[in-house]
N, C-alpha and C positions, 0 to 999 in steps of 0.2 A: 649466185647463192646455189650452197651444194644441195644434193638433190640426195633422199634421207628414201632406205627403200619402204615400199608400200605397205611389199607383204615377206614375208620369210618362211624359209621351210627348214624347218627345225629338228627332223628326227621321223624317226631315228634309223641310223645306220644299217645300212643293207634289207631294208622295207620296203624298196621302188621308191624311194624319191630321189635317183640319179635318172629314171624313166622319167618322171613325171619334170625333174628339170628341163629336159628335154623338151618334151613334150611343150611347156610353155614359152618357154626361149622362143621358139620356134611360130607363136600364135604374132599377126600384126601387132598388138599392141602393148606387145608385152615388151621390156627391155631386160636381161638377166645379163650381168657381166657371162663373159667366157669361162669364168675362174669359179666353179663349183667348190667348197667348203675353205671360203674364207679368215670362218674358225675367230673371227675379229675378236666377239664379244666370251669369247672363253680364256676369259684371266685365269682362271682356277687350272686349265690343264696346259699338259707338255707347250711348248709351242710350236710343237708339228703343225706346216703349213699354213702357220698365222700369217695375214696383214698384219704388221705389230701399230701402224700409227693413226692417227685418224685420217690426215692427208691423203695413204694412202688407199685406202679403205673408200673413202670419197671421191676418189680417182676412178675406182671401182666403175662409178657410175654416171661421168663426167660424158661421155658421149651417151648417154641417155636422148630418147627424141626426145620436147620439152611435154608432149601429151600422150607419151608409152606412161605404164601403169611398172614401174620400177619392183625386183626382186632378188632374194638370193639366198641361197641351201646351203648351210653349214648341219650336218646333220648331228655333234657333238655339243647345241645350242642346249638344247634339249636335257643331257647327261651331267651339262655342266651347272655346276650350284646357281651358277653366278649371270649365267649366259644370259636367259629372257629377263632379269631386274635393269641388266645393261642396254638392251635394245630396246628393250620398253619405254627407258629413260631417254633414247634415243629419237624412238617415234612413237609414243604413246596410242597413237591411231592404228597402229602398223596392224595387219590381219596376218595368223600361225597358223601354218600348216605342217599338222603332225603326221604321219605314218605310222602304223605299229603293224607289227606280224604278230602267229603267233611265236612267242618268244622262243621255243626249243630252234622251231626251225630257222628264228633271227640269230642265234648262238654259233650254230653250227653251220650257216652260211658266215659269218663272220669270221670262223677261226679259220673257213677253207679260203676267206678272200684274206686273210694276213700270212697264212702258208701258204698260199698260193707267188703270193709273192716276194715269199722268202725270207718275212717279217715273224712269223712266228716260227720256232725251232721244234717244235712237240709236232707229228705229223696226227695222232690219232686223238680225236675231239676228247675220250674221256681221261688222259691223261694229263691234257692240257688244262680240267677243269679241275682237277686234283692240283692243279698249280697255282690256281689264285690263291690262294692266305699267301703259297711261301711266297712268291713273287711281290706280293706286297710289300714282304719285309726283303726285300731285292735279293731274295733268291731266282737260281730258276731262268735267270730273263736271257732272253735272246741279243744276241750281239750287233742286231742288227734294230732294232727294235725295243730298247730300255724303257719303257713306257710303261707298272705295270698298271695304272690306272687303265689304259688303252685295251690290259689283257687281264680285264673283269669282266668275262664271259655272262656271270651271274646279274652284276647290280648294273652291267649296261641295259639287260632287258627285264626289269624288272620296274616296270613300266608308273605303278600307280606313283609313288612318293617324287616320280619326275609329273605327270600329269598335273599332282597338286599342286607340285608349286608352279608351274606353267598356272595355273588358274587362278592360285592365290596374287597371281598379280598381272591377269592378262581377264577381260568382260570375256565369259564363255560366246556373245556374238561374233567376238573375232578369229573365235579358234575353228577349225574341222580339223576335225578327227578324219584320217579316212585307215582300212582294213588293205592289208598286202594283196589279201586271199580275194577279199571283195574286188577291190579295184582291176586286179589282175583278171578277175571271170569275166566281168565287162565291165574295159575301159573307156569306152562309147561315154558310158550311162556318167562312168565314173568324176571322167574327165569336163562332159558337164554340169557337175553338182561344184567342181572346182573350179569352173569360171563363172557359174553362176554367182558365186559366195565373194568372189574377186571382183563382181561389177561388171563381166566381160563378158561380150557377146559370143555366143559359137563359133570358131572356126570352124568353114566350111574347107579346109586344104588340108584341114585334118581327117582324113579318112581309116590310116591306117596306125597301127601304137606298135611298134616294133617294142619287142626282148631288147633291153638296156641292161649289161654289166651284168651279165646270166654269170652267177658262182662256176669256177671252176674243177676239175678232181683229174685226177689221172685213172687214164687207160689202165698201168700198171705200176700199181704200190713201191715192186721192187726197181724196177729200172727208175721212178724217182729218187727212190734213194741214195740208188748209183752215182744220178746225175750233180742232187747232193752234196753227194760226200766223195769223188770218185777217188779211185784209189791213188797214187806217186804214176801208174804208168799211163793211166788215163789222160792224169794233169799235163806228165811231158807231152800225149799226145796234144793234145790240146793248144797246145801253147807252139805245137811247131805248124799245127794248124793254121792257126792266127796270125803265124810267120807271114803268110800266103793269103790272105784274110779268105779265109774258109773257117764256120764257124761249123765244127756236127754236130757239138752240145747242143749250142742255140734252136739246131731244125730238129733232136731228137728231143728236145724239152717240148719244143711245139706240140711234135708226130704225140708226144706221150700225153696233153692235154685233153680232155674233152668236157663239155660242158656240161655241169648238173650232176657233174655223178657223183654218189657222198656213200661209203659206206652206211649201213644198216648198224643201227644202237645198239648195245645189249640190249635183253629186254629188262633186267634187271635196276639197267639205268637210266633207260625210256623212263622208267617209273619212279625211281631218283629223281628226275628233272620234272617232269610232272608235280613232286608234291613238291618238291623246290617252289618254283610257278605258280599253283592252283591259287594258294591264301592271296598273292600280291594280282591275278586276274580275278579273282573274285574282287578284293578294292576296286579296280581302275572299272569292272562293272557297275558298281557304286558309285562312282567317279563322272561314267559316262553315261548313263541310265540304259544300257543296253546290253544284252546277252553279246559274246565276244567267242574263244577259238572251245569247241564243245569236248575235247580231249582234256581240258586244262576250268570246265566250267564249275563256278559254284548249286552248291544244292538249293541257296537260297534265292528268290528272285531281286533281281535288279532294284534300288526305286531310284526316283529321279534325282536328276545331281544336283546337288542343291546350288541356290545361285554364288558369279562367284562375287567375295566381296568390291 
């Protein structure tokens, strides 16, 4: 008999899901496939990284020990308009973990991730933000990443419609919502919440919580631009070096990368982003029945979340 995942980490992207995935995968009573992001249920999004067939998806869990709790992590499930319904149809009793982060910080981190992996070809976040609408019309798309839905830095981090869709299809008791900022301020306490939610015993071997998948910036923006778009002379030098198995540009790229460095936002642009996200955060506070990020906080206190249908 095929195994169904007992739980899903469904998003959001750049909100700490990779760290949680790794922490849970190391728990002795949990089985998670080595492959994060199978994205099997995201049939409305580009086929990037998707496991395409049910047979292939079920094979991910074929080696799970009989008594292990099984789970997987695909951050696009929350953003997808169909994934939650499909995964709940697959296992109506599944538990759902959602990690959320200040949307401005998350959007910037997503942009930095695409940029550092050369899947975004506009290095300035403000400029990339302004290209969202043209990109939906097929304009200004990166040649290596022609997926406009995955370059919508605003829509991906407007959480309220995504959470509303989740709560319309899953019971509130099946869902655990975590905040990135709280989780990494006290990972031991927050991870204990996750284990309790999943019905798991504490993991005595888990004594530290290393940083995972930290955003990468550049020491020198000028050097970064030069390495991304080398002049003909540098290209010729690279070809000659490669002929003798020497890769100087890769070494320079590694040297130029530094964890967590992002240029500051213009004050007026940050104010624009705060205004853009504030209404969504106000609705999200109502849905979750709690206060969220201070700089985006609504004036009215949140009411308790309504019961899920």
